[in-house]
VEXKOL-129419 format. One record per residue: y, z, x of N, C-alpha, C in turn. Coordinates in steps of 0.2 Angstrom, whole numbers, plus 5000, padded with zeros to 4 digits. Layout:
BEGIN
YZXYZXYZX
...
This chain:
BEGIN
533348904799533548874806533948914810
534348964806534749004810534349054814
533749074811533349124814533049094820
532849024820532548994825533048984831
533748974829534248964834534349034838
534349084834534449154837533849174841
533249144839532649164844532749124850
533049064850533149024856533549064861
534149094858534649134862534349194865
533849224861533549284864532849274868
532749214870532149194874532249194881
531849224885531849224892531749154895
532149124900532049064902531449054907
531149114909530549114913529849114909
529849154904529149164901529249124894
529849104892529949074886529849114880
529749174880529649224875530249264874
530249304868530849344866530849394872
531449414874531549464879531149524878
530849554884530549614884530949654890
531249714887531649754892532149704896
532649674893533049624896533449664901
533649624907534049654912534549594914
535049614917535649564918535749554926
535749494929535949484936536749484936
536949484942537649484944538049424941
537649374941537949304938537949304931
537649354927537749354920537149334916
536649304919536049284916535549334915
535149334909534749384907534049364908
533549404909532849394910532449454908
531849444906531349504905531349534912
531249604912531249644918530649624922
530049614919529449604923529449524925
529749484921529749414924530249404930
530849434930531249424936531049464942
530649514941530449554946529849514950
529449474946528949434949529249374953
529849344950530149294954530449324960
530749384960531049414966530549424971
529949444969529349464973529149394977
529149344973528949274976529549254981
530149264980530749244984530749284990
530449344990530549394995530349375002
529849335003529649305009530049255012
530549225008530949165010531549185013
531749255013532249285016532949285012
532949265006533449265001533249264994
533749274990533649284983534149234979
533949214973534349174969534149174962
534649164957534549164950534149104948
533549114944533149054942533549004938
534149024935534448984930535048944934
535548984937536148954940536048944947
535548964950535348964958535848994962
536249044959536749084963536349124968
536549124975536149154980536449234981
535949274983536049344984535849364991
536249394995535949415002535449465001
535549514997535049564996534749564989
534149594988533849594982534349624977
534449584971534949614967534749674963
535149714961535049774957534949754950
534449764946534349744939534649794935
535149774931535449824926535149804919
534949864915534749854909535349834904
535149774900535649754895535549784889
535949844888535749884882535949844875
536449814875536649774869536149724867
535949684872535449634871534749664869
534649724872534049764869534049774862
534649804860534749824853534649754848
534949704851534949644847534149614846
533849624851533149604851532749644847
532849714847532449754843532649744836
533249734834533449714827533149644825
533149604829532849534828532049534826
531749574830531049574830530849624824
531249664822531149714816531249674809
531749624809531949594803531349544801
531349544794530749494791530949424793
530449384794530549314796530749274789
531149224790531349184785530749144783
530649144776530049104773530249034771
529948984774530148924772529548884770
529448864764528848834762528848764764
529348734766529348664767529848644773
529648604778530048584783530348514782
531048504783531348444781531548404787
531548344786531748294791532448314794
532448314801533048324804533648274803
533348204803533848154803534048124796
533748144791533948124784534448164781
534948134778535548164775535248204769
534748184765534548224760533948264762
533748314759533148354761532548324759
532248284765531648244764531148284768
530548294765530048334768529848304775
529748344780529448314786528748314787
528448264790527748254791527448274798
527948274803527748294810528348324813
528248364818528748394822528648374830
529148354833529048334840529148394844
528748404849528748464853529348454858
529348394861529848384866530548384864
530648354858531348344855531548404851
531048444849531248494844531548474838
531248424835531448394829530848384824
531048384818530548374812530748304809
530248264808530348194805529948184799
530248134795529848104789529548054792
529148014788528747964790529147904793
529747894790530147834792530447854799
530747904800530947924807530447934812
529847954810529247964814529047894817
529047844813528847784815529347754821
529947764820530447744825530447784831
530247844830530247894836529647874840
529047864837528447844841528547774844
528947734842529047664845529447674851
529847724852530347724857530147774863
529747824861529547874866528847894865
528547924870527847944869527848024870
528048054865528048134865527448154861
527348224861526848254858527148284851
526748264846526948294839526448334836
526648384832526148424828526348424821
525948464817526148474810526748504809
527148494804527848524803527748594804
528248624808528248694809528848714813
529148774811529748794815529548804822
530048784827529848804834530248864836
529748914837530048984838530348994845
530148954850530448964857530748894859
531348894862531648834864531348804869
531248734869530948704874531448664878
532048684878532548654882532848694887
533148664892533448704898534048744896
534148804898534648844895535348824899
535248784905535848764909536048694907
535548644907535748574906535548554899
535248594895535048584888534648524887
534148514892533748454892533048484891
532548444889531848464888531548494894
531148544894530848574899530148534900
530148494906529548454907529248474913
529548514917529248534924529148614925
528748624930528648704931528748704939
529248754941529348764948528848824950
528448804955527848854957528148904962
528748894965529048944969529348994965
529748974960530149024956529749044950
529249014948528849024942529249024936
529648964935529948954929529848884927
530048874920529948804917530648774918
530748714920531348674922531348604919
532048584918532048514916532148464922
532148404920532148354926532748364930
533348374927533948384931533948444936
533548504934533448554938533048544944
532648494943532148474949532648454955
533148414954533548384959534148434961
534348474956534948514957534748584960
534448624956534348694958533648704962
533248664961532548674964532348624969
532848594972532648544977532248574983
531748544985531348564990530748614988
530748634982530248674979529648634977
529048664977528448634974528548634966
528548574963528648564956528048524953
527848544947527248514944527448494937
527248444934527348434927526948484923
527248504917527048554913526248544911
526148484910525448464908524948474913
525248464919524748474925524748544927
525348584926525248654928524848694923
524948674917524648714911523948674910
523548674915522848644914522348694912
522248704906521748764904521048744906
520848684907520148674909520148694917
520648684921520548704927520548784928
521048814923521048884923520348914921
520048884916519348904914518848894919
518948834923518448824929518548874934
519148894935519248944941519049014938
519149024932518849094929518049094929
517749034928517049024928516749044935
517149004940516949014947517049094949
517549124947517649194948517149234945
516949224939516449254936515749254939
515649184942514949174945514949214952
515549214956515549254962515549324960
515849354955515749424953515049444952
514749394948514049414946513549414953
513749364957513349364964513449434968
514149454968514249514971513849574968
513849574961513449624958512749624959
512449564959511749554961511649574968
512049554973512049584980512049654980
512449684977512549764977511849794974
511649764968510949784965510449774970
510349724974509849714979509949764985
510549774986510649824992510449894989
510549914983510349974980509549974980
509249924979508449924979508249934986
508549894991508449904998508549975000
509050004998509150075000508650124997
508450104991507850154988507250144992
507050074994506450064998506550095005
507050085008507150115015507050195014
507350225009507350295009506650315008
506250275003505550295002505150285009
505250235013504950225019505050275024
505750295024505850345029505550415027
505550425020505250485018504550495019
504150435018503450425020503350435027
503750405032503750415039503750485041
504350515038504450585040503850635038
503550615032503050655030502350645034
502250585036501650565040501750605047
502350595050502450625056502350705056
502650735051502550805051501750825049
501450785045500750795044500350795051
500550745055500250735061500350785066
501050805066501250865070500850925069
500750945062500451005060499650995062
499350935061498650935063498550945070
499050915075498950925082499151005083
499551035080499751105081499151145079
498851125074498251165071497651155077
497551095079497051085084497151125091
497851125093498051165099497951235097
498051265091497951335090497251355090
496851305087496151325087495851325094
496051275099495851275106496051335109
496651355109496951415112496551475110
496551485103496151545101495451545103
495151485103494451485106494351505113
494851485117494851495124495051575125
495451605121495551675122494951715120
494651695115493951725113493451715118
493451655121492951645126493051695132
493751695134493851745140493751815138
493951835132493851905130493051915130
492651875128491951885128491651895135
491951845140491751855147491951915150
492551935149492752005152492452065149
492352055142491952115139491252115141
490952065142490252065145490152095152
490652075156490752105163490852175162
491252205158491452275158490852315155
490452285150489852315147489352325153
489252265157488752275163488952325167
489552335169489752385174489652455170
489752455164489652525161488952545161
488452495159487752505160487552525167
487852495172487652515179487852585180
488452605178488752665179488352725175
488152705169487752755165487052765169
486752715172486152725176486252775182
486852765185487052805191487152875188
487452885182487652945180486952985178
486452955176485852985175485553015181
485552965186485252985193485653045196
486353045195486753105197486553165193
486453165187486253215183485653255185
485153205186484453235189484553275195
484953235200485053265207485453335206
485953335201486253395201485853455198
485353435193484953485191484453515196
484253475201483753495206484153535211
484753515212485153565217485253635214
485353635207485453705204484853745205
484253715205483653745206483553775213
483753735218483753755225484253805226
484753805222485253865223484953935222
484453935218484154005216483754025222
483553985226483054005232483554035237
483254095240483654125245483454115252
482954075253482654055260482953985262
483453985266483753915268483253875272
482753905275482253855279481853825274
481653855268481253815263481653765260
482353775259482753725256482753665260
482953675267482953615271482353585272
481753615272481053585273480953545267
481053565261480853535254481353485252
481953475255482453435253482253355255
482353305250482253235252482753215257
482553155259483053125264483753105262
483753085255484453065252484753125249
484553185250484753245247485453255248
485653245254486353265256486853205254
486553145252487053085251487253085243
487853105242488153105235488253035232
488452995237488552925234489252915231
489652965231490352955228490752905231
490752905238491252855241491052785240
490352775240490152705239490352675232
490152725227490252705220491052685219
491452735221492152725220492452655223
492152645229492452575232492152515229
491552515226491252465223491552455216
491752505212492052505206492752475206
493052505211493852485212493952415214
493552395218493652325221493252265218
492752285215492352225212492352235204
492152285201492152295194492852275191
493352305193494052295190494252225192
494052195197494352135199493952085195
493352085194492952045190493152045183
493152105180493152125173493952135171
494352135176495052155175495352135169
495552075167495952065161495951985159
496251975153496251895151496751865156
496651795157497051755161497651735157
498151775156498751755152499151695155
499151685162499551625164499151565162
498551565162498151505160498251485153
498251535149498351525141499151495140
499551525144500251505143500351435146
500051415151500051345154499751295149
499151315146498851275141499251265135
499651315133500051315127500651265128
500951275134501551235136501351165137
500751145140500551075141500351045134
500051085130499851055123500451045119
500951085119501551065115501951015118
501951005125502250945128501950885126
501250885126500850825124501050805117
501050855112501250835105501950805105
502450835109503150805108503150735111
502750725117502750665120502450605115
501950625112501650585107502150565101
502450615099502950605093503550555096
503750565102504250525105504050455105
503450445108503150375108503050345102
502950375096502850345090503550325087
504050365089504650355086505150315090
504950295096505450265101505550195100
505150165095505350095094504750045096
504749985095504249935095503949935103
503349935103502949915109502949975114
503250035112503250095116502650135116
502250125111501650165110501150125114
500850155120500450115124499750105121
499450045123498850025120498350015125
497750055124497150045128496550035124
496050005127495449985123494950045124
494550055118494150115118493450085119
493150115125492450095127491950115122
492050165118491650195114491550145108
491950095107491850045102491649975104
491549975111491349905114490649885112
490549825110489949795109489549795116
488949785116488449785122488649725127
488949675124489049615129489849615130
490149675130490849675132490949715138
491249695143491349725149492149745149
492249815150492949845150493149865157
493749845159494049855166494149935166
494249955173494350025174494950055170
495450015170496150035167496150025159
495550005157495449995149495949945146
496149895150496649845148496349775147
495849765150495549695150494849705148
494649665143493949655140493749585141
493149585144492849515145492149515142
491949455140491249445137490849435143
490249475143489749475148489049455145
488749415149488049385147487549445148
487749495152487249545153487349605148
486849635146486949695142487249755146
487749785143488049835147487749905146
487249905141486849965140487250025138
487750015134488150075132487750115127
487850185128487450235124487650225116
487150225112487150225105487650275102
488150255098488550305095488850275089
489050315084489350295078490050255079
490150205076490750165077490750115083
490150105086490150055091489949985088
490349935090490249865087489549835089
489249805084488649775085488749705089
489249675088489449605092489949615097
490049565101490549575106491249585104
491449645102492049665099492249725102
492949745102493149805105493849825101
493949885100494549915096494949955101
495549965099496050005103495850085102
496050125107495850195106496350225101
496950205101497450235096497450195089
497650225084497750195078498550205076
498750165072499450165070499550165063
499950215060500050225053500750235051
501150215055501950215054502250175059
502850155057503350125063503250055064
503550025069503549955071503349955078
502849915080502549905087502449835088
502349815095502149755097501749755103
501349715104500949715110500849635113
500949625119500849565122500149565126
499749505125499149495128499049425131
498649425136498549365140497749345138
497649285137496949265135496649205140
496049205140495749155144495849085141
495749035145495748965142495148935141
494548965141493948945139493648985134
493048965131492749005125493149005119
493149065116493449075110493649155109
494149175105494349245105494649255098
494649315096495049335090495449395092
496049395090496549455091496849475084
496749535082497049555076497049635075
497049655069497049725067496549745061
496349805061495849825056495849895055
495649915049495549985047494950015051
495050085052494450115055493850115051
493950105044493350105040492950035040
493249985043492949915044492149925046
491749895043491049895046490949865053
490649905057490549885064489849845065
489449845060488849805061488749755054
488349705055488249665049488549595050
488449555046488649485046489449475045
489749525041490449525040490849575044
490549595050490949645054491349615059
491449545059491849515064492549525061
493049535066493749545063493949475060
494249485054494449435050493949405045
493349425045492849405040492749455035
493249505034493149555028493849575026
493849605021494549625018494849685021
494549705026494849765030495149745037
495249685038495449655045495849595044
496249575049496749515049496749495056
496649435058496649405065496949335066
497149325072497249255074496649235078
496449175077495849145081496049085085
495749085091495749025095495149005097
494948935095494348905097494448835097
494148795102494148725102494848705102
495248745106495948725107496348715101
496248755096496748765090496748835087
497348845084497448915081497248915074
496948965071496948985064496949055063
497049075057497049145055496549155050
496249225050495749235045495849305042
495649305035495649375032495149365026
494749415025494249405020493849345020
493749325027493249265029493549205026
494249205025494549135023495049115028
494849055031495249035037495748985035
496348995038496948945037497048915044
497048855044497248815050497948815051
498148825058498848815060499048755063
499548725062499748655065499948655072
500248705075500448705082499848705086
499848665091499348665096499548715102
499048755105499248805110499648775116
500148805118500548785124500448825129
500248895128500148935133499648985131
499449035135498949085133499149155134
499849165132500149225131500349235124
500149295121500249305114500649365113
500949375107501249435105501049455098
500849515097500649535090501049595088
501449585082501849635080501649665073
501749735073501549775067502149805064
502349795058502849835054502449865048
502249935049501749965045502149975038
502749995038503050015031503149945027
503349895031503449825028502749795026
502249815029501549785027501549715030
501749705037501749645040501349645047
500949595048500649585055500849515056
501149505062501449445064501149425071
501049355072500849335078501349275081
501449285088501949235091501549215097
501749155099501549125106502149135110
502049165116502549175121502749115125
502849055122503048995125503849005126
504148945128504848945129505148885125
505448905119505548975117504949005113
505049065112504449095108504349065101
503749055100503549015094503149065089
503449065083503049105077502449065075
501849105075501249065072501149085065
501149145063500949165056501049235055
501249255049501349325047500949345041
500449395041500149425035500549475032
500649475025501049525022500549555016
500549625017500149655012500349725011
499949775008500149845008499549885011
499749915017499249955021499050015017
498350035017498150095014497850145019
497750115026497450155031497750145037
497650195042497950175049497650105051
497950075057497650015059497550025067
496949995069496749985076496849915078
497049905084497049835087496349815089
496149755087495449735088495449665092
494849655096494749595100494049575099
493949505098493249475097493249425103
492649425107492649385112492049345112
492049275114491549235114491649195121
491249215126491349185133492049175135
492449235134493149235135493349305138
493949315139494249375141494949385138
495149445137495849465134496149525138
496749515140497049565144497749595141
497849655141498449685138498949685144
499449645143499949635148500649675147
500749695140501349735139501049805136
501149855140500849925138501449975139
501949965136502550005137502450075134
């Protein structure tokens, strides 16, 4: 019992445990350094400090002085072997009668007789007989600690509630020490932590996917740039070769002509040498032909200098430079158009894909069904039925196009691979695995892919539509440009080829109205 009493004296009134690094306030009360620091931190926002035991006020945060003597006592107490007691005895019996229960609140051990009287008078919590290592009574009023001050974070008795902790938020110990609530809060924190971890993992996956898409986009762009540069290089080298052949042919022609004149001059020079041997001038003058005295030097010199050199002169360097500059500018413009965002890549219809009953406007933006055969020339890639595709294909990025449609007949608007069949029963857009489309017929919408039709519930409210492509995400979406804009349907897949915009007409027309 002496050991238990000593433990009570060596226990911090805040944590109710044996002192850890005990410190002393100016009022003389001792606390664990960590415990009193936490209390002072809590009081800091209130504008003043006070001792949790005697409530003495301090204008400034008190300096904590280490109680060396108490430290040594605690050290010796903790290092001393605990008293071994095989049996707990009743506190109220004069003779040593073994106890059957220990009251936590009263800090007393009782035999069966005194336990019956105790249980009839109060409702306290009892346990199996055991020594109480920590005092459960207030160090100031020596009453049972039944409450917890949430402001000062200390256990207090009922008298402390009205004397030293008036106005503070105070809870019963049973309420304050609600382990179920603690477990519930910990479970909630665990679930929130797991959600954050899952969110970060999803962000990591999104990051990897975006990096993959950007890498693919950059690779495709540079492949496209290299292809255009190679085409431009071939074109310029071909033009240089053509100019060289033309100039070379002209130079060779002039050389041949001058060689003929050289032969004529050689013959004339030989005849003149023969006449030089004659001594009779009269004979020379009588036998000389009419053009004998015409050397032709002036005429040849004038013709060669003004015509031959002008015609055969040199390569047209200015033309080659202009072609190079224009070609590079067009490549750069195309790259900017593909990278500048949705809807910036202009859309035109390709007359070389138009079916024989499709009439295309001069600006290549409006296609209309025609009862008359347009007699287009036969060529690979032309549609057998009244359909038409865009002149450009799209293999990266995000794009959108707005179109206006007729209110009669029927039409299909969608996208397809270049490899889609242009003839045959399954060459309609949406009737095969290489195309996706929105269909309007008999005043209702539907979507088709692989010849599987899905009816859409909204009835058409206007005849302006928007088609959006997100190539990397594998999405083709259709919207009705009503007020507000209405989403109709989205196809989701993984694209394996570039995509053309396609239109199918049945006694109807379609016009591109957004061509940024």
